[in-house]
N, C-alpha and C positions, 0 to 999 in steps of 0.2 A: 423823472425826466432829467433833472439836473445831474443826477448820478450817471445817467446814460451819456450825457454830453461831456462830462468830465473824463470818463473812461475812454471816450472815442473822439476826443478833441482833434488829435492829429489826423485821424482818418477822415473826419468831416472837413477840416481845413484843406487837406490834400484834394478832396473832391471838388471843393469850390475853386481851388487854384486851377485845376484842370479845366474848369468851365470858363475861366476868364482869360487864360493865357493865349488862346488862339487869336484873339482880337489884336493883341499887341504884336505878337510875332508875325502874323500874316501881313500886317500893315507895313512892317519893316522890310519884309521880303519882297512885297509888292513894289515898294519904292526902289529897291535895289534892282529888281528885274526890269523895271521901266527904263532905268538908267543904263543897263548893261544887256539889253535884249540881243544885240548883234553878237556879243560874246557867247551867250548861252546857245544861240542858234548853231554855233560851230563847236559845241562840246563833243568830245570824243566818247567812245563807248566806256572807257575807263572813268571818265568824269561823270557820265550818267549813272554808272554803277555806284560810284561814291555818293551821288545825290540820293539814290534810292536807299542806300544803306543808312544815310543820315535821316531820310524821311521815316524809316522804321521807328527810330527813336523820337523824332519830332512829333509824329502822329500819336505814338504811344503815350507821350507825356504832354500832349496838348499844346505843343509849340506851333503846330500847323494843322488846320482842319483837313480832313480827308478829301472833301469835295474840292478844296483849294488845290491840293496836290494833283488830283485827277484833271481838273480844268487846265492847269498849266502843262501837265503831261500831254494832254490832247493837243494843245496849241503848238508845242515844240516838237512832239514826236508822232502825232496823229495816232493811228491804231497800233503802231509799234509799242505804244506805252502800256497796252493792256496787260501783258504778262508781268512786267516789272511792278506795275501798280497792284495787281492781284497778289503777288508774292509779298510785297511790302505791307499791304493791308493785313494779310494773314500773320506775318511776323510781328507787326505792331500790336495786333490783338493779343497774341500770345505773351508778348513782353509786358504790355499793360496789365493783363490779367495776373501774371505771375508776380510782378512787382507789388501790385495792390494786395495780393494775398500775403506776401512777405511783410509788408508794412503793417497790415491789420492783424495777422496771426489768428484770425477767427474770432477776435474779441467782439466785433460788431454783430455777427450772427449769433454768437453765444448770449450776448446781452439781450438781443431781441427775443431769443428763444426762451428766456426766463418767464415770459408771460405766455400762458397757455394758449390764449386766443390768437396772439401774434404768431406763435409757433405753428398753430393749425393753418393759418393763412399762408405762411411761408411753405409749409409742406404741400399745400394744395397748389401753390404756384409752381413748385418744382415738378409736379406731375405734367405740366404743360410747358416746361422751360424751353424746349426746342422751338416751339411755335412763338413763344414770347420773345426769345432772342432774335428770331428771324424778323418779327414785326418791328422790334426796336431798331434793328440795323436798317430796315427798309426806309425809315423816316430820315429825310435830309436835315431835320432840325434837332434831333437828339444828338448831343455831343458824343463823338466816338470815344474819346478818352474817358469821359465820365461814365458811360455805359460799361466800359471795361471794368472800372472800379466797382460799380454797383453790382454787376453780375458776379464779380469775384467775392465781394463782401457777403453776398447772399448765398454762397455755397453752391453755385452753379457747377455742373460737371464740365471739365475742360473740353472734353470731346464734343459735347453738345454746343458749347460756347463757340468753338472754332468752326465747326461745320455749319451750324445754323447762321452764325454771324457772317460767314463767307457768302453763303447763298443770299442772305438778306442784303448784303452790300452790292451785289451784282447789278441790279437795275439802276440804281443811282450812280454807280461807277461808270457804267456804259453810257448813261445819259451825260454825265459830266465830261467824259472824254470826247463824246460827239460834239458837245457845245464848244469845247476847246478847239476842235478841228474846224469849226465854222467861223471862228473869230478872225477878223482881218487885222486887228491891232491888239496888242497885249493890254494896253491901257483900258480900252473899251471892255475887254474880257474881264479884267479885274474890277472895274467900276460897275459894270452891268453884266454879271455872270449868267443871268437867266432872261435875256431879252426875248420878246415874242410871246404872244398870248398862248400859243399851243404848248410851249415849254413850261410856262407858268401853270398851265392846266395840268400837265403831267406831274409836276412837282407837288401841286396841291393834292392831286390824286394819291400820290405816294404817302403824303402826310396823313391824309384822311383815312386811307386803308390801315396805316400803322396805328393811328390813334384809336380808331374804332375797334380794331383787333385787340389791342392792349387793354382797352376798356372792358371788352367782353371777357377776357381771361381774368382780369382783376376782379370783376364782379362775380365771375364764376367761382373764384377762389374764396371770396367772402361768403358766397352762398352755399358752399359745400358743407357737409357735416351737420 
């Protein structure tokens, strides 16, 4: 165990970093937006294009949560935000996946695979990786950037990662944009992003489906063979 931690220290620290950064970055952006809402309301197409280019990097490296970007997009652009959000998510997924693979270089997976039982479980999980990725992306509580890293480290096929990830992101992306369109004030949207019992029920449902599905495939992976 100690040897595993020593050889993968940077990869592990990077993953934890991605899990914590959204809290600090989104708080700073929220404060700025509250102070400059009128300016943002009058952004040009070029300015919004630059915003979404920046969001590809900020989401990939955990500076901004994906739900946060979708909520704000819905508030400022309504349903016109769907296409740029979808493209930004896809590019952020690709970028996060590739950078994690570059950083790790396969060390994490190779070290885990040294143990026969662990390798067997990983091989079993890869047989259902498309469904697992889709379920992981469905949940609003699993950090986007962290899952990018974990799937990259685990040897997931890029095609499956991008396709299943995109499909899995659609329900909560549509929900977040819709919530943004319903908000009357940006301060209330940021402070209470999921007001209403029906919305909370939908969010809970997405989390439940995701967790139960992931639990099933993990149990199935351990039970095979």
